[in-house]
SEPAFI-272877 format. One line per 10 residues: number of its first residue (from 0); their letters; for each residue x, y, z of N, C-alpha, C. Coordinates in pm, 1 decimal, always signed. Example, Ala and Ser with C-alpha at 12.3 -4.5 7.8 and 13.67 -1.06 7.14 Angstrom:
BEGIN
0> AS> +1319.0 -569.0 +780.0 +1230.0 -450.0 +780.0 +1320.0 -330.0 +780.0  +1285.0 -225.0 +708.0 +1367.0 -106.0 +714.0 +1290.0 +3.0 +787.0;
// end
This chain:
BEGIN
0> XXXXXXXXXX> +84.1 -118.8 +0.0 +0.0 +0.0 +0.0 +88.3 +124.7 +0.0  +41.2 +225.9 -70.2 +120.5 +348.0 -84.4 +120.3 +429.1 +45.1  +228.0 +498.4 +68.8 +241.8 +581.7 +187.7 +167.2 +714.2 +166.2  +97.7 +757.1 +270.4 +22.5 +882.2 +259.8 +95.1 +988.8 +340.8  +132.9 +1094.4 +274.0 +196.8 +1206.4 +343.5 +88.7 +1311.0 +371.0  +82.8 +1357.8 +496.6 -30.2 +1441.8 +536.1 +6.5 +1588.1 +555.3  +118.0 +1628.8 +497.2 +163.0 +1766.5 +516.4 +62.5 +1869.4 +468.3  +0.1 +1841.9 +356.1 -93.4 +1937.3 +297.2 -215.5 +1954.4 +388.0  -272.1 +1842.1 +435.3 -391.3 +1849.9 +521.0 -358.9 +1915.4 +654.7  -244.0 +1878.7 +712.2 -204.2 +1936.7 +840.9 -187.8 +2087.6 +826.0;
10> XXXXXXXXXX> -123.3 +2128.2 +716.6 -102.1 +2271.2 +693.4 -236.6 +2343.1 +679.7  -330.0 +2281.3 +609.9 -461.9 +2342.8 +589.5 -535.7 +2356.8 +722.2  -526.8 +2251.9 +806.5 -593.6 +2255.4 +937.7 -535.4 +2366.3 +1024.8  -401.6 +2373.6 +1026.6 -335.2 +2474.8 +1106.4 -371.3 +2615.4 +1057.8  -374.0 +2630.4 +926.5 -405.1 +2759.6 +867.1 -545.9 +2804.1 +906.8  -638.3 +2707.2 +908.3 -778.3 +2734.8 +943.5 -789.0 +2783.9 +1088.5  -717.2 +2715.8 +1177.6 -720.1 +2752.7 +1319.5 -655.0 +2889.1 +1340.2  -539.2 +2910.6 +1277.7 -467.6 +3036.5 +1296.5 -543.9 +3155.1 +1236.7  -619.5 +3129.0 +1131.2 -701.9 +3235.2 +1074.3 -812.2 +3274.1 +1172.5  -869.7 +3172.9 +1239.8 -974.5 +3199.4 +1338.7 -918.4 +3272.2 +1460.4;
20> XXXXXXXXXX> -788.1 +3250.2 +1489.8 -724.8 +3310.5 +1607.4 -663.7 +3446.6 +1577.7  -687.9 +3499.6 +1460.1 -629.2 +3627.2 +1421.2 -677.6 +3737.2 +1516.3  -582.7 +3817.2 +1564.0 -618.0 +3926.1 +1653.2 -610.2 +3890.5 +1800.5  -583.6 +3764.0 +1832.6 -571.0 +3723.6 +1972.2 -438.5 +3774.9 +2028.1  -425.3 +3774.2 +2160.4 -309.0 +3830.5 +2228.2 -200.8 +3725.5 +2249.7  -76.9 +3763.9 +2233.1 +36.4 +3677.0 +2264.3 +46.9 +3556.5 +2172.9  +83.8 +3441.4 +2233.3 +103.2 +3320.1 +2153.5 -27.5 +3260.5 +2106.2  -137.8 +3311.2 +2156.5 -268.4 +3257.8 +2116.6 -295.0 +3279.9 +1968.2  -222.5 +3373.8 +1906.6 -248.3 +3404.1 +1766.2 -156.3 +3330.8 +1668.4  -40.4 +3278.7 +1717.5 +53.2 +3224.0 +1620.1 +112.5 +3087.3 +1655.0;
30> XXXXXXXXXX> +80.4 +3032.6 +1772.7 +129.0 +2899.9 +1808.0 +11.0 +2804.2 +1801.8  +22.1 +2700.6 +1722.6 -94.6 +2617.5 +1691.7 -155.9 +2553.4 +1816.1  -72.6 +2506.7 +1908.9 -126.4 +2441.2 +2028.8 -214.1 +2535.5 +2109.6  -161.6 +2652.9 +2135.0 -232.4 +2751.1 +2217.8 -350.1 +2809.2 +2139.7  -328.4 +2831.8 +2010.8 -434.2 +2890.2 +1927.7 -553.7 +2796.0 +1918.8  -526.9 +2666.2 +1909.0 -635.0 +2568.1 +1898.7 -722.6 +2572.7 +2024.4  -658.7 +2579.7 +2141.4 -732.9 +2588.5 +2267.8 -813.8 +2717.6 +2274.4  -751.2 +2827.6 +2232.8 -816.6 +2957.8 +2240.0 -938.3 +2964.1 +2148.3  -923.7 +2907.9 +2027.5 -1034.0 +2908.9 +1931.0 -1148.1 +2820.5 +1980.0  -1112.9 +2705.9 +2036.9 -1214.8 +2614.4 +2089.2 -1294.8 +2680.8 +2200.8;
40> XXXXXXXXXX> -1223.8 +2747.6 +2291.1 -1290.9 +2816.4 +2402.2 -1377.3 +2931.3 +2349.9  -1325.6 +3002.7 +2250.6 -1400.7 +3114.1 +2192.3 -1530.7 +3064.1 +2129.7  -1523.1 +2948.0 +2064.2 -1643.5 +2890.7 +2002.9 -1744.9 +2847.9 +2108.8  -1696.1 +2798.4 +2222.5 -1786.4 +2762.1 +2332.6 -1858.6 +2886.4 +2384.4  -1781.5 +2994.0 +2402.8 -1841.6 +3118.8 +2449.7 -1943.5 +3171.5 +2349.5  -1909.2 +3163.2 +2220.3 -1997.8 +3214.4 +2115.9 -2129.7 +3138.0 +2115.7  -2121.0 +3005.4 +2128.9 -2241.5 +2921.8 +2130.6 -2328.3 +2957.1 +2251.3  -2264.6 +2966.5 +2368.8 -2337.7 +2997.6 +2492.0 -2403.4 +3135.5 +2483.5  -2328.6 +3231.9 +2431.6 -2377.0 +3369.2 +2433.0 -2480.5 +3397.7 +2325.3  -2488.2 +3313.2 +2222.5 -2599.0 +3328.1 +2127.3 -2730.9 +3300.0 +2197.0;
50> XXXXXXXXXX> -2729.7 +3204.8 +2290.0 -2850.6 +3174.9 +2369.5 -2874.9 +3286.5 +2471.1  -2767.1 +3332.0 +2532.7 -2777.3 +3430.8 +2639.7 -2823.9 +3566.9 +2587.3  -2788.9 +3597.6 +2462.1 -2826.1 +3727.0 +2404.4 -2977.0 +3747.1 +2407.2  -3050.9 +3640.2 +2379.7 -3196.8 +3648.2 +2378.1 -3250.6 +3684.4 +2516.2  -3191.8 +3623.2 +2619.3 -3232.3 +3653.4 +2757.5 -3200.5 +3797.4 +2793.0  -3081.5 +3841.0 +2752.2 -3035.9 +3975.9 +2786.4 -3126.4 +4081.5 +2725.0  -3163.0 +4062.2 +2598.8 -3248.6 +4159.5 +2533.2 -3387.5 +4161.6 +2594.8  -3441.0 +4045.2 +2628.3 -3572.2 +4041.2 +2692.7 -3567.9 +4117.1 +2825.3  -3461.0 +4099.0 +2901.6 -3445.4 +4170.4 +3028.6 -3438.8 +4321.7 +3005.1  -3370.9 +4363.4 +2899.4 -3360.8 +4505.5 +2866.1 -3498.2 +4563.0 +2833.7;
60> XXXXXXXXXX> -3576.1 +4489.5 +2751.9 -3709.7 +4536.9 +2715.4 -3798.7 +4549.6 +2839.3  -3786.5 +4453.8 +2929.8 -3867.5 +4457.0 +3051.2 -3828.7 +4577.0 +3138.3  -3699.6 +4604.1 +3150.5 -3654.7 +4719.9 +3228.8 -3705.3 +4850.0 +3168.1  -3702.5 +4859.4 +3036.3 -3751.7 +4979.8 +2969.7 -3901.5 +4997.6 +2994.2  -3975.9 +4887.0 +2984.7 -4120.5 +4894.0 +3007.1 -4150.7 +4933.1 +3151.0  -4074.8 +4876.7 +3243.0 -4093.4 +4907.5 +3384.2 -4076.5 +5057.9 +3406.8  -3972.6 +5114.5 +3347.6 -3947.4 +5257.9 +3362.3 -4054.6 +5340.7 +3291.6  -4108.1 +5289.4 +3180.7 -4205.1 +5365.6 +3101.8 -4343.9 +5367.7 +3165.1  -4381.7 +5262.2 +3238.2 -4517.0 +5258.0 +3296.4 -4524.6 +5321.2 +3434.6  -4410.3 +5344.7 +3498.0 -4410.1 +5406.3 +3630.7 -4482.1 +5541.7 +3634.7;
70> XXXXXXXXXX> -4457.3 +5632.7 +3537.2 -4528.1 +5761.9 +3541.8 -4680.4 +5750.1 +3531.9  -4728.8 +5637.8 +3480.9 -4873.2 +5617.1 +3468.2 -4933.5 +5554.3 +3594.7  -4850.4 +5536.4 +3696.5 -4899.3 +5481.2 +3822.5 -4915.6 +5330.2 +3821.2  -4841.1 +5264.2 +3738.0 -4846.0 +5117.3 +3730.3 -4705.8 +5061.1 +3751.8  -4701.8 +4933.8 +3785.8 -4572.9 +4865.6 +3779.7 -4579.2 +4766.0 +3664.6  -4466.5 +4703.0 +3634.3 -4457.7 +4616.9 +3515.9 -4556.3 +4500.6 +3520.6  -4563.2 +4433.5 +3634.7 -4647.1 +4313.7 +3641.5 -4795.6 +4348.6 +3627.2  -4838.3 +4460.6 +3686.6 -4977.8 +4505.1 +3672.7 -5006.0 +4544.1 +3527.4  -4908.2 +4606.3 +3463.3 -4922.5 +4646.2 +3323.5 -4942.7 +4524.9 +3233.7  -4860.3 +4423.3 +3253.3 -4869.8 +4302.2 +3171.0 -5002.3 +4230.0 +3197.9;
80> XXXXXXXXXX> -5045.5 +4228.3 +3324.5 -5174.7 +4166.8 +3358.5 -5287.5 +4243.2 +3289.9  -5278.2 +4376.1 +3288.7 -5378.8 +4458.8 +3221.8 -5383.1 +4435.0 +3072.5  -5266.8 +4417.6 +3011.6 -5262.5 +4386.6 +2867.6 -5334.0 +4255.3 +2838.8  -5309.6 +4157.2 +2924.4 -5374.3 +4026.6 +2906.6 -5525.0 +4037.1 +2917.0  -5573.9 +4111.7 +3017.5 -5718.2 +4127.9 +3036.6 -5782.2 +4208.1 +2923.5  -5707.4 +4303.9 +2870.4 -5758.8 +4386.2 +2760.8 -5753.0 +4313.1 +2627.1  -5682.9 +4200.6 +2623.9 -5671.1 +4123.3 +2499.7 -5573.0 +4183.6 +2400.7  -5479.2 +4261.2 +2451.1 -5377.2 +4322.5 +2365.2 -5257.4 +4227.9 +2358.8  -5226.0 +4182.8 +2237.8 -5115.0 +4088.3 +2220.6 -5003.3 +4157.8 +2142.6  -4917.4 +4227.0 +2216.0 -4799.1 +4292.0 +2157.2 -4679.3 +4245.6 +2238.0;
90> XXXXXXXXXX> -4574.4 +4203.8 +2171.0 -4459.3 +4152.3 +2245.4 -4378.7 +4265.7 +2309.1  -4292.2 +4228.2 +2401.0 -4219.0 +4324.1 +2481.9 -4124.0 +4409.8 +2399.2  -4070.8 +4350.9 +2292.9 -3978.2 +4424.8 +2206.9 -4049.7 +4544.0 +2142.6  -4167.4 +4518.4 +2087.5 -4243.5 +4623.4 +2019.7 -4291.8 +4726.9 +2120.2  -4338.0 +4680.8 +2236.8 -4383.6 +4773.5 +2340.6 -4270.2 +4865.3 +2385.6  -4152.7 +4806.4 +2402.4 -4035.7 +4883.8 +2443.9 -4001.1 +4989.4 +2339.4  -4006.3 +4950.0 +2213.2 -3977.0 +5042.7 +2104.0 -4081.0 +5154.3 +2099.3  -4208.4 +5117.4 +2119.9 -4315.4 +5217.7 +2122.1 -4294.4 +5317.9 +2235.4  -4255.6 +5267.6 +2351.7 -4235.0 +5354.5 +2468.1 -4128.4 +5459.1 +2440.3  -4028.4 +5423.1 +2359.4 -3919.9 +5516.2 +2328.0 -3958.2 +5609.5 +2213.0;
100> XXXXXXXXXX> -4007.4 +5551.1 +2102.2 -4026.8 +5630.8 +1981.1 -4165.0 +5694.9 +1970.7  -4268.8 +5631.3 +2024.9 -4406.5 +5683.2 +2015.4 -4470.2 +5689.7 +2153.7  -4433.2 +5785.6 +2236.3 -4487.4 +5791.4 +2372.9 -4638.9 +5806.7 +2378.2  -4697.5 +5876.6 +2280.5 -4843.5 +5896.2 +2280.5 -4915.2 +5763.5 +2257.9  -4867.4 +5685.9 +2161.3 -4928.5 +5555.5 +2132.5 -4911.0 +5461.6 +2251.5  -4794.1 +5467.6 +2312.7 -4769.4 +5383.3 +2430.5 -4862.1 +5423.9 +2544.0  -4883.4 +5555.0 +2559.4 -4974.5 +5604.3 +2662.7 -5115.6 +5552.3 +2641.9  -5159.4 +5544.7 +2516.1 -5292.9 +5491.9 +2485.1 -5302.8 +5344.7 +2524.1  -5197.8 +5269.3 +2495.3 -5197.0 +5126.2 +2530.7 -5201.0 +5109.1 +2682.0  -5123.4 +5191.6 +2753.0 -5122.0 +5185.2 +2899.5 -5261.0 +5219.5 +2954.6;
110> XXXXXXXXX> -5325.2 +5318.5 +2891.7 -5460.8 +5355.6 +2932.9 -5558.5 +5240.5 +2919.2  -5548.9 +5168.7 +2808.0 -5638.4 +5052.5 +2787.3 -5610.6 +4943.3 +2889.3  -5482.5 +4919.8 +2917.2 -5445.0 +4816.2 +3013.9 -5495.6 +4855.7 +3153.2  -5484.0 +4982.3 +3186.2 -5527.4 +5033.2 +3315.3 -5678.9 +5019.5 +3332.0  -5752.9 +5053.9 +3225.6 -5899.4 +5043.9 +3232.4 -5944.7 +4897.3 +3240.0  -5869.8 +4807.7 +3177.4 -5903.7 +4665.1 +3184.5 -5881.8 +4611.9 +3325.5  -5781.9 +4665.5 +3395.3 -5756.4 +4624.6 +3533.5 -5865.9 +4674.9 +3627.6  -5919.3 +4792.5 +3597.3 -6020.4 +4853.1 +3683.2 -6151.7 +4776.5 +3677.9  -6179.1 +4712.6 +3565.5 -6306.0 +4640.1 +3549.2 -6307.0 +4512.2 +3630.9;
// end
């Protein structure tokens, strides 16, 4: 059986890892052993944080809504309960955006939620 020399594949693998490690600090950018570990860890963080980003943004929208409904004499949980009773189905992202860009429209929605709670 013929001998297989793997220099080309090894070089390609190393090149791929070192390209991914571009911009890293110290030996993490140019030594294959360290770069491989650094890239692997970076990929783990990237995977984890793609999931975490969704949580973070939802928390941001909730904080914005909490701050936006306070002047109307409501807290966040009462506001969301009022939306449910009023049958208004708007997600937190859109509500948060409305609170920032269209305060009058947001005020109308808060008014409806408030009146639904009173009933």
